[in-house]
DOFI-621351 format. One line per field, with one value per residue (C-alpha): residue in three letters; x, y, z. Coordinates in steps of 0.2 Angstrom, whole numbers. Example, Ala and Ser with C-alpha at 12.3 -4.5 7.8 and 13.67 -1.06 7.14 Angstrom:
residues 2
aa: c(ALA, SER)
x: c(62, 68)
y: c(-22, -5)
z: c(39, 36)
END
This chain:
residues 400
aa: c(MET, ALA, ARG, LYS, PHE, THR, LEU, ASP, PHE, LEU, LYS, THR, GLU, ALA, ALA, SER, GLY, SER, VAL, LEU, ALA, LEU, ALA, ALA, VAL, ALA, ALA, LEU, ILE, THR, ALA, ASN, SER, PRO, LEU, ALA, ALA, ASP, TYR, PHE, TYR, TRP, LEU, LYS, SER, VAL, GLN, ALA, PHE, GLN, LEU, GLY, PRO, LEU, ARG, LEU, GLU, LEU, SER, VAL, SER, GLU, TRP, ILE, LYS, GLU, GLY, LEU, MET, ALA, VAL, PHE, PHE, LEU, VAL, VAL, GLY, LEU, GLU, ILE, LYS, TYR, GLU, ILE, LEU, ARG, GLY, GLU, LEU, ALA, ASP, PRO, LYS, LYS, LEU, ALA, MET, PRO, VAL, LEU, ALA, ALA, PHE, GLY, GLY, MET, ALA, GLY, PRO, ALA, ALA, VAL, TYR, LEU, ALA, LEU, SER, GLY, THR, MET, GLY, ALA, PRO, HIS, GLU, GLY, TRP, PRO, ILE, PRO, LEU, ALA, THR, ASP, ILE, ALA, PHE, ALA, LEU, ALA, VAL, PHE, GLY, PHE, VAL, GLY, ARG, GLY, LEU, PRO, SER, SER, LEU, ARG, VAL, PHE, LEU, LEU, THR, LEU, ALA, ILE, VAL, ASP, ASP, LEU, GLY, ALA, ILE, ALA, LEU, ILE, ALA, VAL, LEU, PHE, SER, SER, GLY, ALA, ASP, TRP, VAL, PRO, LEU, ALA, TRP, ALA, GLY, VAL, LEU, LEU, VAL, VAL, GLY, PHE, ILE, ALA, ALA, GLN, ARG, MET, LYS, ILE, GLY, ALA, PRO, PHE, TRP, VAL, LEU, GLY, PHE, ALA, ALA, VAL, TRP, TRP, LEU, THR, VAL, GLN, SER, GLY, LEU, SER, THR, SER, LEU, THR, ALA, VAL, ALA, PHE, ALA, MET, ILE, VAL, PRO, ILE, ARG, PRO, ARG, ALA, GLU, ASP, ARG, GLN, SER, PRO, LEU, LYS, GLU, ALA, MET, HIS, ASP, LEU, HIS, PRO, TRP, ASN, ALA, TYR, LEU, VAL, LEU, PRO, LEU, PHE, ALA, PHE, ALA, LYS, ALA, GLY, VAL, SER, PHE, ALA, GLY, VAL, SER, LEU, GLU, GLN, MET, LEU, ALA, PRO, LEU, VAL, VAL, ALA, ILE, ALA, LEU, GLY, LEU, PHE, ILE, GLY, LYS, GLN, ILE, GLY, VAL, PHE, GLY, ALA, ALA, TRP, LEU, ALA, ALA, ALA, LEU, LYS, ILE, GLY, LYS, ARG, PRO, THR, ASP, ALA, SER, TRP, ALA, GLN, VAL, TYR, GLY, VAL, SER, LEU, LEU, CYS, GLY, VAL, GLY, PHE, THR, MET, SER, LEU, PHE, VAL, GLY, ALA, LEU, ALA, PHE, PRO, GLY, ALA, VAL, ASP, SER, PRO, GLU, GLN, VAL, GLN, VAL, LYS, LEU, GLY, VAL, ILE, GLY, GLY, SER, VAL, LEU, SER, ALA, ILE, ALA, GLY, ALA, ALA, VAL, LEU, GLY, LEU, MET, ARG, SER, ARG, ARG, LYS, ASP, LEU, SER, GLU, THR, PRO, VAL, THR)
x: c(77, 75, 68, 57, 49, 45, 38, 27, 20, 16, 6, -6, -8, -10, -24, -33, -31, -47, -56, -50, -55, -72, -74, -70, -83, -96, -93, -95, -111, -116, -113, -124, -138, -154, -144, -132, -139, -138, -121, -114, -126, -117, -99, -102, -112, -102, -96, -89, -77, -73, -62, -62, -58, -53, -67, -65, -78, -74, -85, -86, -73, -62, -61, -59, -44, -37, -40, -39, -27, -15, -12, -10, 4, 11, 13, 20, 33, 38, 40, 52, 63, 65, 70, 82, 90, 89, 81, 81, 86, 99, 112, 111, 111, 96, 87, 93, 85, 65, 69, 76, 63, 50, 57, 56, 37, 34, 42, 37, 17, 21, 27, 13, 0, 9, 14, -5, -12, -2, -8, -26, -30, -30, -30, -11, -18, -21, -3, 0, -15, -7, 9, 4, 5, -12, 0, -15, -23, -5, 0, -17, -14, 3, -4, -14, -1, 16, 13, 31, 38, 55, 48, 59, 50, 36, 49, 53, 36, 32, 46, 43, 26, 30, 43, 31, 17, 27, 32, 14, 10, 25, 16, 1, 9, 16, 3, -13, -10, -19, -23, -13, -9, 10, 9, 1, 14, 30, 22, 20, 38, 43, 35, 43, 60, 56, 51, 66, 78, 67, 66, 86, 88, 74, 61, 44, 28, 15, 2, 15, 20, -1, -2, 12, 5, -13, -5, 6, -10, -22, -10, -6, -27, -27, -14, -24, -10, -13, -6, 1, 18, 18, 12, 28, 40, 33, 36, 54, 57, 50, 64, 69, 83, 75, 71, 85, 71, 60, 72, 55, 59, 44, 47, 43, 29, 19, 20, 12, 0, -6, -4, -20, -30, -23, -27, -42, -52, -43, -39, -56, -65, -54, -57, -77, -76, -64, -68, -88, -89, -106, -107, -123, -127, -109, -108, -96, -89, -85, -76, -67, -62, -43, -42, -50, -37, -21, -24, -26, -11, -2, -4, -4, 10, 20, 22, 29, 40, 46, 49, 57, 66, 74, 77, 87, 97, 101, 107, 117, 125, 129, 122, 107, 106, 90, 80, 86, 83, 73, 72, 70, 52, 47, 53, 42, 27, 29, 32, 15, 8, 14, 0, -13, -15, -35, -36, -23, -26, -43, -38, -27, -40, -51, -38, -34, -51, -61, -80, -94, -92, -104, -96, -89, -70, -74, -83, -67, -55, -63, -64, -47, -40, -52, -46, -29, -29, -39, -27, -11, -18, -23, -7, 3, -5, -5, 16, 18, 7, 17, 33, 27, 22, 38, 48, 37, 40, 58, 57, 47, 61, 70, 89, 97)
y: c(17, 14, -3, 3, 15, 5, -7, 5, 10, -9, -10, 3, -5, -23, -15, -8, -23, -29, -12, -14, -30, -28, -12, -24, -36, -24, -16, -33, -38, -21, -22, -40, -33, -23, -8, -10, 3, 15, 11, 14, 29, 36, 33, 40, 56, 72, 82, 99, 110, 128, 139, 156, 155, 139, 125, 106, 93, 74, 60, 52, 36, 49, 60, 46, 38, 55, 63, 54, 40, 55, 55, 37, 38, 54, 41, 28, 40, 47, 29, 25, 41, 35, 18, 23, 36, 29, 11, -6, 0, 12, -1, 0, -18, -19, -7, -16, -31, -25, -12, -27, -39, -25, -26, -45, -43, -33, -46, -63, -56, -51, -64, -78, -68, -66, -84, -87, -75, -85, -101, -97, -82, -68, -53, -45, -27, -35, -39, -23, -28, -40, -30, -20, -23, -15, -8, -6, -23, -32, -23, -26, -48, -44, -34, -49, -62, -54, -51, -60, -59, -47, -30, -29, -40, -27, -14, -27, -28, -9, -5, -18, -11, 7, 3, -9, 5, 18, 8, 4, 23, 24, 14, 21, 37, 28, 18, 24, 44, 55, 75, 77, 94, 95, 114, 113, 97, 107, 119, 105, 101, 121, 120, 102, 109, 126, 117, 107, 122, 131, 116, 115, 134, 137, 132, 127, 126, 112, 124, 128, 111, 107, 122, 116, 98, 102, 114, 101, 89, 103, 105, 88, 85, 97, 90, 74, 63, 50, 60, 45, 49, 69, 63, 53, 66, 78, 65, 65, 84, 84, 86, 71, 82, 84, 104, 113, 121, 103, 89, 83, 78, 85, 69, 59, 70, 69, 51, 50, 62, 55, 36, 35, 42, 34, 17, 20, 32, 33, 13, 7, 22, 15, -1, 2, 11, -1, -18, -18, -29, -36, -53, -52, -62, -71, -87, -101, -98, -81, -87, -96, -86, -83, -65, -71, -86, -74, -60, -72, -84, -68, -61, -79, -86, -72, -62, -74, -79, -65, -56, -72, -75, -57, -57, -72, -69, -53, -61, -73, -59, -51, -34, -37, -41, -52, -43, -42, -58, -65, -82, -87, -95, -78, -68, -82, -78, -59, -62, -72, -55, -46, -54, -45, -34, -27, -9, -3, -18, -15, 2, -4, -14, 0, 9, -6, -11, 6, 3, 1, -6, -22, -24, -43, -38, -27, -41, -53, -41, -41, -59, -60, -48, -54, -72, -70, -57, -69, -84, -74, -66, -85, -94, -78, -79, -95, -97, -84, -89, -104, -95, -88, -103, -109, -94, -93, -112, -109, -94, -106, -121, -121, -121, -136)
z: c(105, 86, 89, 103, 92, 78, 91, 98, 81, 78, 91, 85, 69, 76, 87, 71, 62, 68, 65, 46, 43, 49, 38, 23, 29, 32, 14, 7, 15, 11, -7, -8, 2, 0, 4, -13, -22, -7, -5, -24, -25, -9, -16, -32, -25, -28, -12, -16, -7, -8, 0, -6, -25, -24, -27, -30, -34, -30, -27, -11, -16, -25, -8, 0, -11, -15, 3, 17, 8, 5, 25, 23, 12, 21, 37, 28, 19, 37, 44, 29, 30, 51, 47, 33, 44, 61, 62, 52, 34, 39, 34, 15, 13, 23, 11, -6, -2, -1, -17, -25, -18, -25, -42, -41, -36, -51, -65, -57, -59, -75, -81, -76, -81, -99, -99, -95, -109, -120, -116, -110, -120, -109, -115, -116, -107, -92, -87, -74, -65, -53, -52, -37, -18, -6, 7, 18, 19, 19, 34, 43, 40, 45, 59, 64, 64, 66, 85, 91, 76, 72, 70, 55, 45, 45, 39, 26, 21, 20, 10, -1, -4, -6, -19, -30, -28, -34, -48, -51, -51, -64, -74, -72, -80, -94, -100, -94, -92, -103, -102, -86, -81, -77, -73, -55, -52, -57, -45, -32, -35, -32, -13, -9, -15, -5, 10, 11, 10, 23, 34, 34, 39, 51, 63, 54, 66, 65, 55, 41, 38, 39, 25, 15, 13, 9, -4, -11, -12, -20, -35, -36, -38, -51, -61, -61, -55, -40, -22, -14, -23, -19, 0, 1, -6, 6, 22, 16, 19, 36, 47, 57, 69, 86, 91, 102, 112, 117, 110, 99, 83, 71, 61, 76, 83, 66, 66, 84, 81, 64, 66, 77, 64, 50, 60, 66, 55, 38, 33, 39, 28, 13, 16, 19, 2, -9, -4, -8, -23, -29, -32, -42, -56, -58, -65, -65, -81, -77, -62, -72, -87, -92, -88, -70, -68, -75, -62, -47, -51, -55, -37, -29, -40, -48, -32, -21, -34, -39, -21, -12, -28, -29, -8, -10, -25, -18, -1, -11, -22, -6, -11, 0, 21, 26, 39, 56, 67, 52, 46, 28, 30, 38, 24, 12, 22, 20, 1, 2, 8, -5, -18, -9, -22, -20, -21, -32, -43, -45, -50, -61, -69, -72, -81, -93, -96, -97, -96, -86, -70, -74, -91, -92, -91, -76, -67, -71, -65, -50, -46, -52, -40, -24, -28, -29, -15, -2, -7, -3, 14, 19, 14, 21, 36, 39, 36, 47, 60, 61, 62, 76, 87, 84, 89, 103, 107, 104, 118, 132, 128, 146, 145, 149)
END
């Protein structure tokens, strides 16, 4: 039953992969066309929301990143909880492997970047940039090539990427946060605790879950911190037990209702807003700058070494288990996909090198992130595609 639910979930995501890719391509074309000025003006335009005394003003880009993407992280959190309690990750050793691989996936890129920084002269403050994995784009690539491969690989990638991004968020809080308001965040924590206790003792209707999530989201935005962490935290308090009256699980019901919106609206809009990078005026010298090379190789080389090395070591020490029915070659393909940093890496890059979007450092950050992410996506897709073909050939070979 658990595997069927995961496979059904994967079908929607695989079908939406083409929509996400088209949105990213459309953004790149628009950002390098005569419509570029209008595109960037639209992203920067401020839109206000007011409900009684509550008022919030954010740019279109921020509404998408902090608003719509909170729904994405909520759905991801719901799936992680389901897999931990009912699915692939119910085995502690299978949960341990992606978690340890995520730590390796942060250490590897940092080590590669700092090594290149010492030899090539890339600025030291850029080391956090290649640490994060872009969950949306990595899953989209897997959606294209992952059909026919064990569904446990996707769960492995999803869990690893979540831990990876939570680590990146923690680094952002430690290294780059200034002026954060902890009072609203404390109130958000109180609401989460109250919601968890209430969910254990009584039935909570869907409207109250929606209002609760909206309140936690609002307080997180007011605190000045990313909404992704509290969205995952909110998912953890949604009950997985079926209701007595209709035998429906609130968690599975929420996943079923939200996932199509997530796949066909939230992620494509996010891709269209974040993938638009202008290459106007970029020279060959900028493309080969030490900062570009260090970021690109940190994502492409550091990620695969860190993720695959930590996963293999966890299995060798018997503190982790390989994903069900997956080979080491398939795990290596997923490790390559973890080098797709893109949006989160661009975000960290903007914090590490504050300044105008067209400053030399920002241009080099974008080139490095795009280069490393594209290399990782192509290599990961190639390896997983080859593994899928071999798996299909073996399954079609007649038994003599």
